[in-house]
N, C-alpha and C positions, 0 to 999 in steps of 0.2 A: 433270569426269570425263574429261579428255583422256588419251589414251594415245599416246605417241610411241614408235614402234618403229624403231630404227636397224638396218637389215639391211646386211650388207657381205660381200664375198667374203673367204674366209679368207686369200688371199694379200695382200689390202689391209692386213690386220692387221700385216704386217711393216713397212709404210710409213706407218702411220696411228696416232695416239694415240687409240684408240677410246674409252677411259674419259674422257679430257679432252674429246673432241668431244661425247660424250654429256652430260657435265656442262654444257658451254656451251649445248647445245641445250635442255637442261632449264631452265637459267637464263633463256633467251629466253622459254620457255613460262611460267615463273613470273612474269616481269616484263611480259608483254604486256597484262595488265589484263583478260583475258577469262575467267579461271578463278579459283576458290578455290584458294589455293596448296596446301592439303592434299589436293586432289583430283588433282593433276598426277602422272602416272606415266610414267616413261621407262625403256626397257630396250634392250639391243642383242642382236641375233641374228647369230651368225657362220654364214655359209652355206658348206658344204663342196662343194656341187654347184650349178652354175649354167651357163647358156649365154647368150651375147649375140651375136645375129646370126650371121654366118659366122665370127666370132672364137672361138666356143665359150667355153671357160673361160680363154682367153689374155688377156682384158681384165678388169680389176677394176671393181667397182661399189660404190656406196653408195646406198641407197634409204631414204627416211624415209616410213613410213606413219603418218599422224597422224589419229586418230579422235577426234571430239568429238560431244557431244550436239547435236542439231539446235537451231537458234534463233539462230545467229550470222549476220550478213549476209555476202554474198559479198565485200564490201570488207574486212571484218574477217578473213575466212579468207585472202584474197589477201595482206593485209598480214602476217599471221603466216607464211604460206608464204615471202614475200620475206625476212623477217627470219631464218628458219631457213636459207634458201639462202645468205644472206650468210655465216653462220657456216660452213656446209658448204663454200662456195667458198674461204673464207680458209684452212681447215685441210685440205681434201682436193682442191685444184685439180689435183693430179698424178694423181688417179684418173680413169679414162676416162669413166665414166658416173655422173653425180650426178642423182638424181631425188627429188621430193617429191610425195606425194599426200595432200591434206587432204580428208577426207570425213566427212559427217554420219552419226551413229548415230541410229536411230529411238528417240525418247524413250519411246514407248508400249511398245516391246519390250525396253528395257534393264532389266536386273535388277542389284541391288547389295546386298550384305550387308556391314555393318561391325560387327565384334565388338569 
């Protein structure tokens, strides 16, 4: 049940192949061996308003929020984060701010319906 959300500044869209990047990040997640492939979900969100330090909206960013159900080791999550950052660095090194946050979701509170 992992969710990969690729957030990016709308001006980065002019210099970045967002769909290609999303597909490559999705592929990393599919092939990492931690999840059932049909449970992997990835999406991108274009941000029209953002501020970075004193630069305001003059600097671009790409941020990946990766949520997964609790139960993976710190080493597994760190390895996944590194693999995702490799792809991000390869394709978006010209973007000022590149960040990734991998965090656990509480299994006891998570709800899911599949129709």
